[in-house]
One Martini backbone bead per residue (centre of mass of N, CA, C, O) as a GRO file, in nm:
protein
   96
    1UNK     BB    1   7.043  13.585  14.888
    2UNK     BB    2   7.367  13.480  14.992
    3UNK     BB    3   7.606  13.248  14.841
    4UNK     BB    4   7.871  13.009  14.922
    5UNK     BB    5   8.041  12.759  14.711
    6UNK     BB    6   8.165  12.435  14.653
    7UNK     BB    7   8.240  12.249  14.337
    8UNK     BB    8   8.215  12.000  14.137
    9UNK     BB    9   8.237  11.934  13.803
   10UNK     BB   10   7.963  11.820  13.609
   11UNK     BB   11   7.828  11.583  13.377
   12UNK     BB   12   7.544  11.578  13.154
   13UNK     BB   13   7.492  11.304  12.908
   14UNK     BB   14   7.182  11.261  12.812
   15UNK     BB   15   7.282  11.446  12.595
   16UNK     BB   16   7.452  11.539  12.326
   17UNK     BB   17   7.468  11.810  12.470
   18UNK     BB   18   7.654  11.895  12.713
   19UNK     BB   19   7.617  11.940  13.061
   20UNK     BB   20   7.711  12.167  13.324
   21UNK     BB   21   7.774  12.143  13.690
   22UNK     BB   22   7.690  12.281  14.003
   23UNK     BB   23   7.661  12.164  14.342
   24UNK     BB   24   7.481  12.201  14.602
   25UNK     BB   25   7.449  12.154  14.907
   26UNK     BB   26   7.214  11.977  15.071
   27UNK     BB   27   7.157  12.160  15.320
   28UNK     BB   28   7.122  12.419  15.152
   29UNK     BB   29   6.897  12.316  14.966
   30UNK     BB   30   6.687  12.276  15.192
   31UNK     BB   31   6.674  12.572  15.275
   32UNK     BB   32   6.586  12.686  14.999
   33UNK     BB   33   6.315  12.521  14.978
   34UNK     BB   34   6.187  12.697  15.227
   35UNK     BB   35   6.156  12.930  15.060
   36UNK     BB   36   5.978  13.187  14.949
   37UNK     BB   37   5.843  13.122  14.619
   38UNK     BB   38   5.766  13.134  14.313
   39UNK     BB   39   5.636  12.947  14.081
   40UNK     BB   40   5.833  12.727  13.873
   41UNK     BB   41   5.982  12.558  13.653
   42UNK     BB   42   6.123  12.280  13.800
   43UNK     BB   43   6.180  12.446  14.068
   44UNK     BB   44   6.298  12.714  14.005
   45UNK     BB   45   6.561  12.970  14.049
   46UNK     BB   46   6.659  13.284  14.042
   47UNK     BB   47   6.999  13.392  13.952
   48UNK     BB   48   7.323  13.518  14.052
   49UNK     BB   49   7.639  13.442  13.921
   50UNK     BB   50   7.988  13.369  14.042
   51UNK     BB   51   8.308  13.320  13.872
   52UNK     BB   52   8.523  13.505  13.947
   53UNK     BB   53   8.479  13.749  13.684
   54UNK     BB   54   8.211  13.588  13.627
   55UNK     BB   55   7.876  13.690  13.541
   56UNK     BB   56   7.528  13.557  13.575
   57UNK     BB   57   7.207  13.483  13.460
   58UNK     BB   58   6.989  13.233  13.611
   59UNK     BB   59   6.919  12.893  13.716
   60UNK     BB   60   6.805  12.677  13.958
   61UNK     BB   61   6.784  12.314  14.019
   62UNK     BB   62   6.610  12.045  14.132
   63UNK     BB   63   6.810  11.732  14.192
   64UNK     BB   64   6.689  11.518  14.406
   65UNK     BB   65   6.899  11.658  14.673
   66UNK     BB   66   6.978  11.913  14.482
   67UNK     BB   67   7.104  12.188  14.359
   68UNK     BB   68   7.168  12.322  14.028
   69UNK     BB   69   7.429  12.478  13.825
   70UNK     BB   70   7.463  12.602  13.529
   71UNK     BB   71   7.750  12.585  13.294
   72UNK     BB   72   7.829  12.773  13.059
   73UNK     BB   73   8.055  12.799  12.812
   74UNK     BB   74   8.144  13.094  12.858
   75UNK     BB   75   8.227  13.045  13.152
   76UNK     BB   76   8.424  12.811  13.120
   77UNK     BB   77   8.617  12.959  12.927
   78UNK     BB   78   8.679  13.218  13.100
   79UNK     BB   79   8.771  13.014  13.367
   80UNK     BB   80   8.880  12.722  13.300
   81UNK     BB   81   8.653  12.503  13.302
   82UNK     BB   82   8.635  12.158  13.409
   83UNK     BB   83   8.585  11.852  13.438
   84UNK     BB   84   8.642  11.796  13.793
   85UNK     BB   85   8.655  12.059  13.888
   86UNK     BB   86   8.683  12.336  14.114
   87UNK     BB   87   8.437  12.567  14.237
   88UNK     BB   88   8.369  12.907  14.322
   89UNK     BB   89   8.049  13.023  14.437
   90UNK     BB   90   7.845  13.302  14.380
   91UNK     BB   91   7.506  13.351  14.515
   92UNK     BB   92   7.201  13.506  14.407
   93UNK     BB   93   6.885  13.518  14.518
   94UNK     BB   94   6.603  13.680  14.347
   95UNK     BB   95   6.303  13.549  14.481
   96UNK     BB   96   6.306  13.647  14.819
   0.00000   0.00000   0.00000
């Protein structure tokens, strides 16, 4: 399943080392939750993500009302992504 969405980049600073995320739209997240997928820790799903020319394999996690995509430092640096910026994400869900 291939998805494209835009998201503001947010920081989760509950830990000393800050984590940055793109959040999938709530309606899309609800559709994804209905897909048959093998059970994984934290309700995660394996995905291949792309922002600009950078692609990577990771997982999305359901958090509250939507899935979130972690944006690792290598990706943020390569694409000039900063907190509060808006990113266009192409996402392939690998487990359905």
